[in-house]
N, C-alpha and C positions, 0 to 999 in steps of 0.2 A: 432499548430502542436504537435503531441504526443511526450512526452519526454520518451524515452526508456532506459534512464540511469539506471543501476543496483543500483546506490547509491542515497540516499536521498540528497536533498540540505542540506549542513551542517548548523547547527544553530550557528550564531555568539555568542561568549562568551567574557566575561572579561578574560584577561590573569590570569592564576592561581596564579601567584606571586603578582598580584594586588588585586584580589578578596578575597584572604585568609586573607586580612587585613581590609576588609570593609563588611558591611551588605547590599550593593546594590545588585540588582538582577543579578545573574550570567549569565543567558541566555538573550540575547539582542533582540531576535525576528527577524522574517523574514521581509525583505522589500517587498513592493508590487510585485516587479519583481521576487524575490525569491519565493514568495507564488504562483504566477501564473505559474512559471516554475515547481514547485513541483506539483501543481494541474494537470498539463499535464501528470504526471506519472500515474494518475488514469485511469483505463480502463473502468470505469462505468459499472461494471459487472451486468448482468441482474438479478442474484439471490442475489446480495448484501451481500456476506459472511461477510464483515466487521461489518455489523449491528448485526450479531449473537454474537459478542463479546462485545457489548455495553449494559450495564445494564439499561440505560435509553432510548435506541433505537433511538439515533440521526440518522436522515436520511443522512448518510455520503456521498454517491455518489451525492445526490442532492446539498448539500452545497458546495461540491468541484466543481461541474459543474458551480455553480454561480461564484466561484473564477476564473475559466478559462475564464469566460466572463468579468471579471473585475467588477462584481456586488457584491462588498464586503458586502454592507448592506443587499442585498438579501440573501447572504450566512448566515449572522447573523440571519435573520428572520427564515430561515429554521432550524437552530440549536435551537433557542429559543422556538420553538414549543415543543421540547422534554426536553431541559435542562434549568434550572433556573440559572446555574452558569458556563457558557461556558468559561469565562476568567480563572476561577479556574481550571476547568477540563483540559483545554489545557496546564496547567502548572504542575499539580500534579498527574494526572491519570496515572496508569501503562499501557499505551497503548500497550506496547510490549507484554503484556499477555492478552490483551483484543481485541480491534478493529483491531490493526495492526497485531495481531497474525494470523488473518484469511484473511489478504489481499493477493490476488493472486500474486501480484508483489513480495511478500516475498518468493515465492517458489524458484526462481532463482536469487534472489538479496535481496535488502532491501525493506521492505514494504513502501507504501506511508506514508509520515510523517503526519498522520491524526491529531495527537495531536498538532503538531506545526502549522498546518493550522487552527485548531480550535482556538488556542491562537491568531493567527494573526487576524482572523475575529473578535473575541471579542474585541481585543485591538483597531482595526480600528473603530469599532462601538463606543466604549467608547470615542475615541478621536474626532469623527466627528458627532455623533448623536446630534441633537439639540432638538428633540421632546421627551417628556417623554411618557412612555407607558400609554395608556388610562385605567383608573380605571373602571373595570366592574361594572354594576349596582348591588347593594347589594340585596341578597335574604333574608337578615335579620337573618340568622342562624349563631350563634357564634360557633367557633371551637378554642380550645386551643392547642398550641404546646409547649411542654416542651423541651427546649434546642434549641439553634440557630446554631448548627453545620450543616453539609451538609444534613443530613437526615431531620432535622427540617425545614431548609430553603426551601428545595425542596418541602416538604409536604405543607408548608405554601404558597409557590408560586403557586403550582398547584390548591390548594383550592381557593386562592384569585382570580385566573383567572376565576373560576366558580361562583364568586359572594359571597363567604362565608366571614363573618367577622372574620378574623383570628388574634389572639393575640399570639405572641411568648413570652414565659417567659424564660429569661436567667439569670443564677446564677451570672455570672461575670458582671463587669461594662461596658463591651463592647460586642456587638453581634458578632457572627462568630464561636463560639466554637473552635474546634481544628484548624480551619483555621487561627485563630488569636493567640491562645496560644500555639499551638503545632508546626506549620510549620513556619520555620524561614523566615524572610524578604527577604533573598537572594534567596529563592525558590518561595515565594509567597508574593509579596508586600501587605501590609495591605490596601493600597489605592485601590487595585484591589478588595479585599474582601468588603470594604466599598461601592464601586461602585455597586457591585452586590446587597448588602443589600439595598442601596438607591433605586434601581430599584424595589425591592419587596415592599418597603414602598410606592412607587408611585402607586403600584397596590392596596394599601389599607391595607397592613399588618402592624399591630401595634406591636412594640417590647418593652417589659418591662424588663429592666435590674435590677440587684441586687435582683432578685426574685428567691429564692431557694425553688422550689416546693418540698414539704415534710417537710419544716421548716416554711416558711412564710405562705404558703397555702398548703393544701393537694389536691390531685386529686379529692377526694370526695367533697371538698368544691367548687372546680372549677365547678363541675357539678351541685351540689344541691343549692349552694348559689349564684353563679355568672352566672348561666344559660348557660353554655357551653354545647352544645348538643353532643359533642364528644371531645376526648383528644388524641393527638398523643404524645407519649413519645420518644424523640430522645435525651436523656440525656448523651449519649456517654459512654465511658469506661475510667473513671478517677482514678481508684484505682490501684496504681502501684504494681508490683510484685518484690520480692527480692529473693535472693538465700538462705537466712538463714545461712550464713557462719559467723564465728567469725569476729568481727570488723565492721559489717554493721551499728552499732549505733555510730560510731565515727563521730566527726565533719569533714566536708568535703566530706561526702558521701551523694549523692543526688539520688533520682529517676530521670530518664530522664523527667518524667512528670513535676516535680517541677522545674528542671533546665531550661527546655524550656519555661515553663509558666513565670518564673521570668525574663528570657531573653527577650522573645517576647512580653509579655503583660505588664510587670512591668518595663522593661528597667533597671533591677537591676545592670547591668554592668556599668552604668554611675557613675561618681564620686559623683554626687549630689543625687543619689538614696536614698530614705528614708529607703528602706530595701535592702541594698547592698548584692551581692552574691560574694562568694570567687571565683575570676577568675581562680586561679591556674596557676602555672608555668609548672607543669607536671601532665597531666590529663590522666586517664585511663577510657575508656568507655567500659562497658561490654555488649555485644549483637551484632547482625548482621543485624537488620532490618533497615528500613528507619529512624525510630526514633533514632537509634544509630548513623546513618550517620549524622542526623540533629544535635544531641547533640555534636558529635565530631567536626563537621565543625563550630559550634558556639564557642566551646572552642578554636579552632584554631584561630578564628578571634579575640578572646580576648587575644591572645599572647602566648598561651600555646604550649608546645610540647605534642602531643596527640597520644595515642596508643588506637586502637580498639582491644579488646580481644574477640575472637570468637572460640568456641570449635570444629567447623568443618572446612572444607576447603572452598576456594573461590567458588567452584562449588555449594556448599550448601548454600552459603550466601543468605538470603531471601530478602535483599534490592534490589531496582531497579539497574540494571547494570549501568545506567547513573549516579546515585548518588554515587555508589562505585567508578566509574572512576573519578568523580569530587573530591571525598575525597582523592583519591590517588594522583591526580594532585596537590592538595593543600598541600601535604606534610604530610598527616596523615599516621602513621605506622600501619599496620595490623599484629597483632600477631595471626596467625591462628593455628588451632589444639592446642589451649591453653585454660585452664579453671581456674578461680580463686578458691582458697581454703581458703584464709584468707586475711583480710585487716589489716595491721599493723598500729599502731599509735605511736606517740611520747609522750614525757612527758607532753605536753600541751593538749593532748586529740584530736589532729588533725591527719589525716591520714598521713602516711609517705611512705608506699609501699603496693603493692598488691602481695601476694605470689600466684604463679600460678603453674600448673602442665601441662606437655605436654600430648597431647591426640593422639590416633590413631583411625581410623574408623574400627568398627567391623561389625556385622551383622545388617541389616535394623531393625529399630524399628517400632512401630505401624503406624507412619506417612509415612513409606516407605523409609525414609532416613537412611543411615548407622549410627549406634549408636556409639557415641564417647566413647572410653574406655581409662582410665587413664594409663599412662606409669609409672610404679613404679620407684621411685628414681629420677624423672625428675624435681623436684621442683626448682623454681627460683623466684627471686623478680624483680618487675618492680617498680621503684621509682614513687611515686604519692602523690601529696598533695591534689588532688581532684579525687574522684571516682564517676562515673555516672553509675547507673544501668539502662540499657535499655532492660529489659527482658519482656516487654509487660505489658498490663493493663487488668483489668476486670471491669465490670460495677459497678458503685457506688451503694451500697446497700440501699441508702436512700429512693428511690422510693418504693422499695419492702417493707421496714420496715414500711412505713406510708400508704400503700394502701392495705386494706383488700381484700383478695381473689386473689391477683396477684401472679401467679405462676412463679417461676424461675427454671432454671436448676441447676446442681451441680456447674457450674462455675459462677452462679449469673446472667446469662443472662435471660432476660424476655422471657417467652415462648409465641410464637404466632403461628397462623395458616399461611397458604401461603399468606394470604392477610394482615397480620400484626395485626390481631385481637388477643387481649390477653384474659385471662380467666375472665376479668371484662367487662361487657357490655359497649359498646361505648368507650372503651379505647383501643387504638392501639399503636404499638411500632415498631421501626425499627432502623437500623444502629447498632453502636457499643453497644448500650444498650441491644441488642438482641444477636448479634454475638460475642461480645468481639471485641477487636481492629482489624479493617480491613481497607479497602481502602475508600477514599472519594467517588468514583463513586459507589461502592456497597452500601454505606449508602444513597446516592442520589436515587439509584434504589429502596431501601426499602421505602424511603419517598414517592416516586412516586406511588409505589404499594399501600401504605396505603392511600394516598390521593384519589385514585380511589375507594378504598373500602369504605372510609368514605363518599364519595359523594353518592355511591350506597345505603349505609345504611341510610343516612339522606334524600334520595329522595324517600324512600318507602311511 
């Protein structure tokens, strides 16, 4: 029977005062009964508007229809035709600005909880499936993928399904890219990422870790000496940005990229860590995106009093609404219309405070957002023994520097056509290496597009 409730089934969560002291996953997931009830809210629209917001074109009404029937494995099979990482997407995709944005139920209420249903289906499959995916017959053609983040894994999975012999080259010691080094355990458990990677390995994808392409091997060597017929570059955007204000070179100042990598990948917060990180008692995070929320919530779990400093208002905050709400519930302070102008240090060379100035919103800038303007004479200090700069990242210049003829834009992003083809024959690129830091699902969409183009190129 159709569920005409204007509200989504709420997602069960850990209590805020419990979860802000551990790294366990915050959201606990739907029960089968909750999933089936939520699925009944879907109207199964004939023109499927929700699909217009999905970069990988998951057949959303079809998989939800399977949930209504109680056929959870069937729902998973529908999703897996389009997406190689459903358990990941169900957790970290900004559904509110993509598929759910176009849901008809959202006109007079809340949209169908498409992301929560995708997560439920993927988790159900991972808990109950006993058969591994069948490895396709090889066509004998080798393709290299640089980077094992969402764009690289998606490209690799789509090509492997078509019979290509795919090898993924990952610079770190663990595969997963930003999914393992950037997104905290409490948002995306690493066991979930590993499960998705294991599924790709079952399809025949090979993964070589500790392989820094551009240092160990060049793209030219992959093609000419190792007989890869095409290369996809999904190396991400790992070069952090800073404000260039006084004091940024003090001890205790981290980029969010370094802080999260050391927390998530290296477990540097543990007492027995070989490369420990300063946990901080008073932490200031500068920025307002999802990465800033992740860094702040990690610092909170390490026992700090945490302030997020952002130069615009809550309405302009770019992070997902859910992540902002979770951060506030967990006790993180938001200093809005505030901008750092200096980081102060003590006699030992460590940070001691962040000098900030109050802001007010003026006329819109080039992005369409109202431009922050400093309020004269409004300087004040926030005590801080750790400062984390979460101002975005740009593509690592290593691939460009070691690949002849590879064109990049003024931001360092690799230039491609609409199919992901770069200025070098048989070399494709996608994800953050092209766009700069963006979302997981957009990177997956780019990997999917490039895989299709690579297949067409190699099938000539």
